[in-house]
C-alpha distance (Angstrom), angle and dihedral (degrees) to the residues before:
residue distance angle dihedral
E1 . . .
A2 3.81 . .
L3 3.81 90.8 .
F4 3.80 93.0 51.3
K5 3.80 90.1 49.4
A6 3.82 90.6 50.1
M7 3.81 88.3 50.7
G8 3.81 88.9 54.5
T9 3.78 91.7 -128.7
G10 3.77 102.1 94.9
W11 3.75 118.7 -152.3
P12 3.04 132.1 -33.9
R13 3.83 95.2 14.3
G14 3.81 89.9 62.9
G15 3.80 95.1 55.2
K16 3.77 138.2 -84.8
L17 3.79 124.7 -40.1
T18 3.81 86.2 -122.1
D19 3.85 88.6 62.7
V20 3.81 88.3 73.0
E21 3.81 128.5 64.0
L22 3.78 124.7 -179.6
H23 3.80 113.9 -151.6
Q24 3.80 122.6 -166.2
G25 3.79 114.2 -155.3
A26 3.78 143.0 154.2
G27 3.82 90.2 -84.5
G28 3.80 92.3 52.5
P29 3.78 132.1 -96.3
R30 3.79 123.2 -35.0
I31 3.80 133.5 -177.6
E32 3.79 124.6 -134.2
V33 3.82 114.3 -159.1
T34 3.82 128.2 -165.9
G35 3.79 138.3 160.0
A36 3.79 124.0 23.3
A37 3.80 92.6 -12.5
R38 3.84 90.2 57.5
V39 3.82 90.5 49.7
I40 3.81 90.6 53.2
L41 3.81 92.8 47.2
D42 3.81 92.1 47.9
G43 3.82 90.1 49.6
R44 3.79 88.9 54.1
R45 3.80 91.2 48.4
V46 3.80 94.1 -119.8
S47 3.80 105.9 174.6
E48 3.79 100.0 177.4
I49 3.79 138.4 21.8
A50 3.80 114.0 -151.8
V51 3.79 114.3 -162.2
T52 3.77 136.5 176.4
T53 3.77 129.4 -179.5
S54 3.76 136.0 -165.9
W55 3.76 133.6 177.9
E56 3.75 142.8 174.9
G57 3.78 122.7 -175.0
N58 3.79 107.9 -38.3
L59 3.84 94.9 -20.5
A60 3.80 121.2 96.4
L61 3.79 136.7 -178.6
C62 3.80 128.8 -164.8
L63 3.81 123.9 -175.5
V64 3.81 119.4 -167.4
L65 3.82 127.1 -170.6
L66 3.80 121.7 -172.2
L67 3.82 113.3 -149.1
R68 3.78 130.3 -165.4
């Protein structure tokens, strides 16, 4: 949802939820984008997706920045 908001399209106009995968690793979180969402990002010349996450209990936050 945070990615679609950063794209300015919202969901579902920005693609399917299954177009976006959040991966948590030793180097921090990263987002992998495929499908219609990838086509939109490529058309907007997005070269990097910066993402950070935080959570406590059952509350979560995800911040996404799209960089050219």
